[in-house]
Residue frames relative to the residue before (quaternion, step in Angstrom):
aa qw qx qy qz dx dy dz
M 1.0000 0.0000 0.0000 0.0000 0.00 0.00 0.00
D 0.4528 -0.6792 0.5054 0.2797 3.52 -1.02 0.74
E 0.4186 -0.7606 0.4415 0.2265 3.53 -0.52 1.17
T 0.6149 0.5543 -0.3341 0.4505 3.64 1.25 -0.43
K 0.6279 0.5283 -0.3410 0.4587 3.67 1.14 -0.39
P 0.5401 -0.6275 0.4502 0.3345 3.58 -1.04 0.69
N 0.4604 -0.6635 0.5177 0.2827 3.52 -1.13 0.62
A 0.4140 -0.7462 0.4665 0.2328 3.56 -0.43 1.21
A 0.6456 0.5164 -0.3339 0.4528 3.59 1.00 -0.75
E 0.6487 0.5100 -0.3256 0.4616 3.58 1.00 -0.71
I 0.6329 0.4936 -0.3285 0.4979 3.61 1.01 -0.80
A 0.6484 0.5134 -0.3370 0.4499 3.67 0.86 -0.81
F 0.5918 0.5476 -0.3598 0.4695 3.59 1.04 -0.79
H 0.7220 0.4399 -0.2804 0.4545 3.64 0.67 -1.01
L 0.6876 0.4537 -0.3059 0.4773 3.63 1.07 -0.45
T 0.7560 0.3870 -0.2179 0.4808 3.65 1.18 -0.15
D 0.5304 0.6724 -0.3972 0.3299 3.60 1.18 -0.54
W 0.7489 0.4020 -0.2075 0.4842 3.60 1.05 -0.61
L 0.3311 0.7691 -0.4973 0.2268 3.62 1.22 0.32
A 0.5937 0.5411 -0.3649 0.4707 3.66 1.12 -0.57
D 0.6277 0.5236 -0.3358 0.4680 3.58 1.06 -0.69
L 0.6417 0.5099 -0.3107 0.4813 3.58 1.04 -0.79
K 0.6509 0.4951 -0.3284 0.4725 3.62 0.96 -0.71
E 0.6462 0.5006 -0.3229 0.4770 3.57 1.02 -0.73
L 0.5976 0.5477 -0.3407 0.4763 3.62 1.08 -0.64
Q 0.6523 0.5184 -0.2800 0.4768 3.53 0.98 -0.95
D 0.6448 0.5174 -0.3001 0.4759 3.60 1.00 -0.87
I 0.6542 0.5032 -0.3138 0.4693 3.57 0.93 -0.89
Y 0.6973 0.4741 -0.2922 0.4512 3.57 0.80 -0.89
S 0.6562 0.5212 -0.2993 0.4561 3.53 1.14 -0.64
N 0.7610 0.2864 -0.1138 0.5709 3.53 1.32 -0.49
I 0.1573 0.8632 -0.4719 0.0860 3.59 1.30 0.47
D 0.6610 0.5391 -0.3231 0.4099 3.64 0.92 -0.74
N 0.7357 0.4056 -0.2176 0.4970 3.56 1.23 -0.45
V 0.5617 0.6008 -0.3738 0.4288 3.55 1.32 0.15
T 0.3486 -0.7527 0.5083 0.2314 3.58 -0.70 0.89
N 0.6695 -0.4967 0.3814 0.3995 3.54 -1.28 0.32
D 0.6344 0.5166 -0.3124 0.4828 3.57 1.04 -0.84
E 0.6591 0.5079 -0.3283 0.4470 3.61 0.88 -0.74
L 0.6579 0.5177 -0.2881 0.4650 3.47 1.09 -0.86
T 0.6396 0.5329 -0.3131 0.4570 3.52 1.02 -0.81
V 0.6450 0.5172 -0.3044 0.4732 3.56 0.93 -0.93
F 0.6916 0.4809 -0.3021 0.4463 3.58 0.79 -1.01
F 0.7029 0.4826 -0.3009 0.4272 3.60 0.78 -0.97
Y 0.6080 0.5193 -0.3723 0.4713 3.59 1.05 -0.59
Q 0.6670 0.4702 -0.3207 0.4808 3.63 0.90 -0.86
F 0.6672 0.5014 -0.3315 0.4400 3.66 0.79 -0.87
L 0.7267 0.4555 -0.2561 0.4459 3.61 0.82 -0.96
S 0.6659 0.4691 -0.3169 0.4859 3.59 1.23 -0.36
H 0.6909 0.4597 -0.2560 0.4958 3.61 1.31 -0.22
V 0.7630 0.4612 -0.2438 0.3816 3.54 0.45 -1.29
P 0.6802 0.4987 -0.3346 0.4202 3.64 0.72 -0.96
N 0.6144 0.5503 -0.3550 0.4400 3.63 1.01 -0.67
H 0.6553 0.4922 -0.3104 0.4816 3.60 0.93 -0.73
L 0.6644 0.4984 -0.3092 0.4631 3.59 0.92 -0.86
N 0.6423 0.5184 -0.3168 0.4673 3.56 1.01 -0.83
A 0.6661 0.4891 -0.3147 0.4668 3.59 0.94 -0.86
A 0.6545 0.4954 -0.3354 0.4623 3.63 0.87 -0.81
A 0.6230 0.5323 -0.3467 0.4563 3.64 0.98 -0.71
K 0.6821 0.4909 -0.2827 0.4624 3.51 0.82 -1.00
L 0.6875 0.4664 -0.2878 0.4766 3.61 0.89 -0.91
G 0.6630 0.5084 -0.2936 0.4645 3.55 1.16 -0.56
G 0.5943 -0.6178 0.3523 0.3754 3.60 1.21 0.03
L 0.4653 0.6989 -0.4411 0.3171 3.59 1.20 0.29
G 0.5512 -0.6411 0.3680 0.3869 3.57 1.26 0.05
K 0.7320 -0.4386 0.2878 0.4346 3.48 -1.26 -0.12
I 0.5929 -0.5801 0.4190 0.3693 3.53 -1.20 0.57
Q 0.1757 -0.7836 0.5911 0.0756 3.55 -1.02 0.86
D 0.4317 -0.6633 0.5451 0.2767 3.52 -1.24 0.48
V 0.0702 -0.8769 0.4731 0.0478 3.54 0.53 1.16
F 0.6851 0.4363 -0.2725 0.5158 3.55 1.24 -0.44
Q 0.3639 -0.7573 0.4710 0.2688 3.59 1.29 0.05
S 0.3433 0.7624 -0.4698 0.2833 3.53 0.96 0.95
G 0.5563 -0.6466 0.3757 0.3623 3.60 1.27 0.25
I 0.2293 0.8299 -0.4909 0.1329 3.62 1.07 0.46
F 0.7028 0.4376 -0.2729 0.4899 3.58 1.20 -0.46
E 0.5682 0.5971 -0.3925 0.4080 3.58 1.24 -0.10
D 0.5111 -0.6324 0.4889 0.3160 3.54 -1.14 0.70
D 0.4441 -0.6664 0.5258 0.2866 3.59 -1.12 0.66
D 0.4574 -0.6794 0.4905 0.2975 3.62 -0.96 0.65
């Protein structure tokens, strides 16, 4: 195997490890009137701390280059 090419299994892992998070998001949106603010807060913290990392890793491994702050929201700046 060419060591310079991305590992398809590793990319697949990063594109699938968060499918349970996606299912939970779908469940929340399907039942939004019965979800409390606390439940939403917990879910979104978990979702946002897990899913973007996998997507960023898959993009990098797939040859899309480094992650960019396309919305200019300061994602690479330290929080005070």
